[in-house]
PLY file of the C-alpha trace (Angstrom):
ply
format ascii 1.0
element vertex 55
property float x
property float y
property float z
element edge 54
property int vertex1
property int vertex2
end_header
0.08 0.49 0.17
3.10 2.41 1.07
4.66 1.86 -2.85
0.67 3.15 -4.25
1.35 5.77 -1.86
4.78 7.08 -3.24
3.91 6.54 -7.59
0.49 8.72 -6.80
2.87 10.69 -4.64
5.48 11.28 -7.18
3.52 11.25 -10.41
1.22 14.69 -9.09
5.44 16.05 -8.47
6.20 15.23 -12.08
3.12 16.70 -12.96
2.93 19.54 -11.38
6.82 20.43 -12.49
5.65 19.94 -16.13
2.27 22.05 -15.76
4.99 24.66 -14.76
7.24 24.41 -17.07
4.66 24.63 -19.87
2.87 27.55 -18.13
6.34 29.18 -17.99
7.27 28.74 -21.90
3.76 29.82 -23.09
4.05 32.65 -21.06
8.24 33.41 -22.18
6.00 32.54 -25.87
3.60 35.75 -25.98
6.09 38.25 -24.41
8.42 37.85 -27.19
8.17 40.71 -30.10
8.25 39.29 -33.68
10.06 41.67 -35.98
9.59 41.22 -39.89
12.73 42.39 -41.24
11.84 45.60 -44.37
11.32 45.32 -47.62
14.10 45.59 -50.11
11.69 48.58 -52.33
10.98 50.08 -48.84
15.12 49.77 -47.49
16.38 51.40 -50.99
13.20 53.78 -50.12
15.11 54.69 -46.28
18.67 54.17 -47.74
17.54 57.53 -50.60
15.01 59.61 -48.11
18.30 59.16 -46.13
20.68 60.52 -48.30
18.36 63.23 -49.75
17.83 64.22 -45.91
22.17 64.62 -45.81
22.13 67.41 -48.47
0 1
1 2
2 3
3 4
4 5
5 6
6 7
7 8
8 9
9 10
10 11
11 12
12 13
13 14
14 15
15 16
16 17
17 18
18 19
19 20
20 21
21 22
22 23
23 24
24 25
25 26
26 27
27 28
28 29
29 30
30 31
31 32
32 33
33 34
34 35
35 36
36 37
37 38
38 39
39 40
40 41
41 42
42 43
43 44
44 45
45 46
46 47
47 48
48 49
49 50
50 51
51 52
52 53
53 54
């Protein structure tokens, strides 16, 4: 009978650890700031604008 209790306790601890780890990873994923590379056309326009502003 004590083996069943030990297995249950260890299983509960593992389940809680996995749950905490999952929640941590999910919250970290939502906090990540996604960035999109600019289109090549937009980069060229920005470079031209910078050159014009320097004149």
